[in-house]
C-alpha positions in Angstrom: 27.5 -27.5 0.3 28.0 -23.8 1.1 25.5 -22.9 -1.5 22.8 -25.1 0.0 23.7 -23.8 3.4 23.2 -20.2 2.3 19.8 -21.1 0.8 18.8 -22.9 4.0 19.8 -20.0 6.2 17.9 -17.4 4.0 14.8 -19.7 4.0 15.0 -20.1 7.8 15.4 -16.4 8.4 12.4 -15.6 6.1 10.2 -18.2 7.9 11.3 -16.8 11.3 10.5 -13.3 10.2 7.0 -14.3 9.0 6.4 -16.2 12.3 7.5 -13.3 14.5 5.4 -10.9 12.5 2.4 -13.2 12.6 2.7 -13.7 16.4 3.0 -9.9 16.9 -0.1 -9.1 14.8 -2.1 -11.9 16.5 -1.2 -10.6 20.0 -2.0 -7.1 18.9 -5.3 -8.3 17.5 -6.1 -10.1 20.8 -5.3 -6.9 22.8 -7.5 -4.8 20.6 -10.4 -7.2 20.7 -10.2 -7.2 24.5 -10.4 -3.4 24.5 -13.1 -3.2 21.8 -16.3 -1.4 22.7 -18.9 -3.7 21.0 -21.8 -1.3 21.7 -19.9 1.5 20.0 -19.2 -0.7 17.0 -22.9 -1.6 16.7 -23.9 2.0 16.9 -21.4 2.9 14.1 -22.6 0.1 11.9 -26.2 1.0 12.3 -26.0 4.8 12.5 -23.7 5.8 9.6 -25.7 7.4 6.8 -26.0 5.3 3.7 -25.0 8.3 1.6 -21.7 8.3 3.4 -21.1 4.7 2.5 -22.0 5.3 -1.1 -19.8 8.3 -1.3 -16.9 6.4 0.3 -17.4 3.6 -2.3 -17.3 6.0 -5.2 -14.2 7.6 -3.7 -12.6 4.1 -3.5 -13.3 3.6 -7.2 -11.7 7.0 -7.9 -8.7 5.9 -5.8 -8.2 2.8 -8.0 -8.7 4.9 -11.2 -5.8 7.1 -10.2 -3.7 4.0 -9.4 -4.5 2.7 -12.9 -3.3 5.9 -14.5 -0.1 5.7 -12.4 0.6 2.1 -13.5 0.1 3.2 -17.1 2.8 5.8 -16.7 5.1 3.4 -15.0 4.6 0.7 -17.7 5.1 3.3 -20.4 4.8 2.0 -24.0 3.9 -1.5 -23.0 1.0 -0.3 -20.9 -2.5 -1.8 -21.7 -5.4 0.5 -22.3 -7.2 2.1 -19.4 -10.3 0.0 -20.1 -8.2 -3.2 -19.8 -5.9 -2.2 -16.9 -8.4 -0.8 -14.5 -10.1 -4.2 -13.7 -6.6 -5.7 -13.2 -5.9 -3.0 -10.6 -9.2 -3.7 -8.9 -8.5 -7.4 -8.6 -4.9 -6.8 -7.5 -6.1 -4.4 -4.8 -8.6 -7.1 -3.5 -5.8 -9.7 -3.4 -3.5 -7.3 -1.4 -6.3 -6.7 1.1 -7.3 -10.3 1.6 -4.2 -12.5 1.2 -1.9 -13.0 4.2 1.7 -12.0 4.5 1.4 -9.5 1.6 1.4 -12.3 -0.9 -1.4 -10.5 -2.7 1.3 -8.2 -4.3 2.3 -11.2 -6.6 -1.2 -11.1 -8.1 -0.1 -8.0 -10.0 2.7 -9.9 -11.7 0.5 -12.9 -12.5 -2.4 -10.8 -13.9 -0.1 -8.7 -16.1 1.5 -11.8 -17.6 -1.8 -13.7 -18.0 -3.8 -10.9 -19.6 -1.2 -8.7 -21.3 2.0 -10.8 -21.7 4.0 -8.3 -19.6 7.4 -9.6 -18.3 8.0 -10.1 -14.6 10.6 -7.4 -14.7 8.1 -4.8 -16.0 5.6 -5.9 -13.4 8.1 -5.6 -10.6 9.4 -2.3 -11.8 5.9 -0.7 -11.9 5.0 -2.1 -8.5 8.2 -1.0 -6.9 7.8 2.5 -8.3 4.2 2.8 -7.1 5.1 1.7 -3.6 8.1 4.0 -3.4 6.1 7.1 -4.5 3.3 6.2 -2.0 5.8 6.2 0.8 7.2 9.5 -0.5 3.8 11.2 -0.4 2.8 9.8 3.0 6.1 11.1 4.5 5.9 14.5 2.9 2.3 15.5 2.9 0.9 13.2 5.7 3.8 13.8 8.0 3.6 17.5 7.5 -0.1 17.5 8.3 0.5 15.5 11.4 3.3 17.7 12.7 1.6 21.0 11.9 -1.9 19.9 13.0 -1.2 18.6 16.4 -0.5 20.7 19.5 1.5 17.7 21.0 4.3 18.5 18.6 4.4 22.2 19.1 7.7 22.2 21.1 9.5 19.9 18.7 7.9 21.0 15.5 11.1 22.4 14.0 13.1 19.2 14.7 10.4 16.9 13.5 10.0 19.0 10.3 13.8 18.6 9.7 13.5 14.8 10.3 10.6 14.6 7.8 12.7 16.5 5.2 15.6 14.2 5.8 13.4 11.1 5.3 11.9 12.6 2.2 15.4 13.3 0.7 16.4 9.7 1.7 13.4 8.2 -0.2 14.1 10.5 -3.1 17.7 9.3 -3.2 16.4 5.8 -3.2 14.2 6.4 -6.1 17.0 7.9 -8.2 19.6 5.3 -7.3 17.3 2.2 -7.6 18.2 1.6 -11.2 22.0 1.8 -10.5 21.6 -0.6 -7.5 19.7 -3.1 -9.7 22.4 -2.9 -12.3 25.1 -3.7 -9.7 23.0 -6.6 -8.5 22.7 -8.0 -12.1 26.4 -7.7 -12.7 27.3 -9.5 -9.5 24.6 -12.1 -9.5 26.2 -15.6 -9.6 24.9 -18.4 -11.7 23.4 -20.8 -9.1 20.9 -22.7 -11.0 17.5 -22.2 -12.6 16.1 -19.7 -10.1 19.1 -17.4 -10.4 19.0 -17.5 -14.2 15.3 -16.7 -14.2 16.0 -13.8 -11.8 18.9 -12.5 -14.0 16.7 -12.7 -17.1 14.1 -10.5 -15.5 16.5 -7.9 -14.0 17.2 -5.9 -17.3 13.5 -5.2 -17.7 13.2 -4.3 -14.0 16.3 -2.1 -14.2 15.0 -0.3 -17.3 11.6 0.2 -15.8 12.9 1.6 -12.5 15.6 3.8 -14.3 12.7 5.6 -16.1 11.7 7.1 -12.8 14.5 9.6 -13.3 12.9 11.0 -16.5 11.3 14.3 -15.7 8.0 13.5 -17.4 7.7 10.1 -15.7 8.7 11.4 -12.3 6.4 14.4 -12.3 3.4 12.4 -13.6 3.9 9.6 -11.1 4.3 12.1 -8.3 1.1 13.9 -9.3 -0.9 10.7 -9.6 0.6 9.5 -6.3 -0.7 12.7 -4.7 -4.1 12.0 -6.2 -4.2 8.4 -4.9 -3.1 9.5 -1.4 -5.7 12.3 -1.5 -8.4 9.8 -2.6 -7.4 7.4 0.2 -7.6 10.2 2.8 -11.0 11.3 1.4 -12.3 7.8 1.7 -11.5 7.7 5.4 -12.6 11.3 6.0 -16.0 10.6 4.5 -16.5 7.7 6.8 -15.2 9.5 9.9 -17.5 12.5 9.1 -20.4 10.0 8.9 -19.4 8.8 12.4 -19.3 12.4 13.7 -15.5 12.6 14.0 -14.1 15.9 12.5 -10.9 17.9 12.6 -8.5 18.9 9.8 -5.6 18.6 9.4 -5.2 16.4 12.5 -7.2 13.6 11.0 -5.1 13.7 7.9 -2.1 13.0 10.1 -3.9 10.2 11.9 -4.8 8.6 8.5 -1.2 8.9 7.4 0.0 7.1 10.5 -2.3 4.2 9.5 -1.0 4.3 6.0 2.6 4.0 7.3 1.7 1.2 9.6 -0.1 -0.6 6.8 3.0 -0.4 4.6 5.3 -2.0 7.2 6.6 -5.4 6.2 4.8 -7.2 9.1 3.3 -10.6 8.5 -0.4 -10.5 9.2 -3.7 -11.9 8.0 -5.4 -9.2 5.8 -3.7 -6.6 8.0 -5.9 -7.5 11.0 -4.5 -6.1 14.2 -1.9 -4.0 12.5 -4.3 -1.6 10.7 -6.6 -1.3 13.8 -3.6 -0.7 15.9 -2.5 2.2 13.7 -6.0 3.7 14.0 -6.1 3.2 17.7 -2.7 4.8 18.2 -3.6 7.9 16.2 -7.2 8.4 17.4 -6.2 7.9 21.1 -2.9 9.7 21.1 -3.7 12.6 18.8 -7.5 12.9 18.5 -8.2 12.2 22.1 -10.8 9.4 21.7 -11.5 6.9 24.4 -9.6 3.6 23.8 -12.7 1.5 23.4 -14.3 3.9 20.9 -11.0 4.3 19.0 -10.6 0.5 18.7 -14.2 0.3 17.5 -13.6 3.0 14.9 -10.4 1.2 13.7 -12.3 -2.0 13.2 -15.2 -0.2 11.5 -13.0 1.7 9.1 -11.0 -1.5 8.2 -14.2 -3.4 7.6 -15.4 -0.7 5.3 -12.1 -0.8 3.4 -12.4 -4.6 3.0 -16.0 -4.3 1.9 -15.1 -1.6 -0.7 -12.2 -3.7 -2.0 -14.4 -6.8 -2.2 -17.1 -5.0 -4.2 -14.7 -3.3 -6.5 -12.6 -6.5 -6.9 -15.6 -8.5 -7.8 -16.6 -6.0 -10.4 -13.0 -6.1 -11.7 -13.0 -9.9 -11.9 -16.2 -10.0 -13.8 -14.8 -7.4 -16.2 -11.6 -9.4 -16.6 -13.4 -12.5 -17.7 -14.4 -10.7 -20.8 -10.8 -9.9 -21.7 -8.7 -12.2 -23.9 -5.5 -13.7 -22.7 -2.2 -13.3 -24.5 1.1 -15.3 -24.5 3.3 -14.1 -21.7 6.6 -12.3 -22.4 9.9 -13.8 -21.4 
């Protein structure tokens, strides 16, 4: 009875968290739509140069190319070839952008099992490593650009730099201790039925994959490729902002990093609607000095361009994947 009660409590808490996050994102979306300057949005859509859109799309492809190389490093010896893994990354990226409540992340596990026979533990380990390194780079490079580039932080620049350094060290400690934490979880995991046994069976592969992050070669290569993915993402937005006539480095790099941090928050939303636009609006109004209506229009426009790029790349990846043979999944 106690076991069933624990499961019911955990399930209720998870549903409640999703409901609270969804209500928050929908309220935020309603507020943003009310403040949206439709005329500004129309001018952006009609006035941006086609060359800027094409360059942004090519940059988005480059971004996913670096993501593919990073996943190859994280999967190590079991990694598929670049030609096979790149379309999986493109489809996974599309699922993350489109599916609600961040459920698109599970597409990575399913695609790896279906096309390459990778275990759930290996898929989870590579995904966890990628997300931790992304957070690390956003905090270190994006946070530094934000603090150093904005006059609003001039008086507290030293304290904020120390805070960023502390957060960076905390994330670094999390990276190096993740393998040990997973090992403790595996040793203490009780046998409570089929699900717990399946989870216990996948933990050794997950633990081994995450523990590899402490190897100097894996750590440095993943760090380098995470810098390149972050830089490509920043360039994608900078190209579009330049096409809209919005300039200013390194301030805009900080604004983009704010949006990346907001996007990474575990808030339930539908394709990030409301949350991503809210991050853009906060940064563009509070730091870049744009009018609220224009800032909201810019946020919606940039998010729409991101979804369009993800859809085009994801469609190409799906067509590519259809030509690949499937293999028997690993246990």
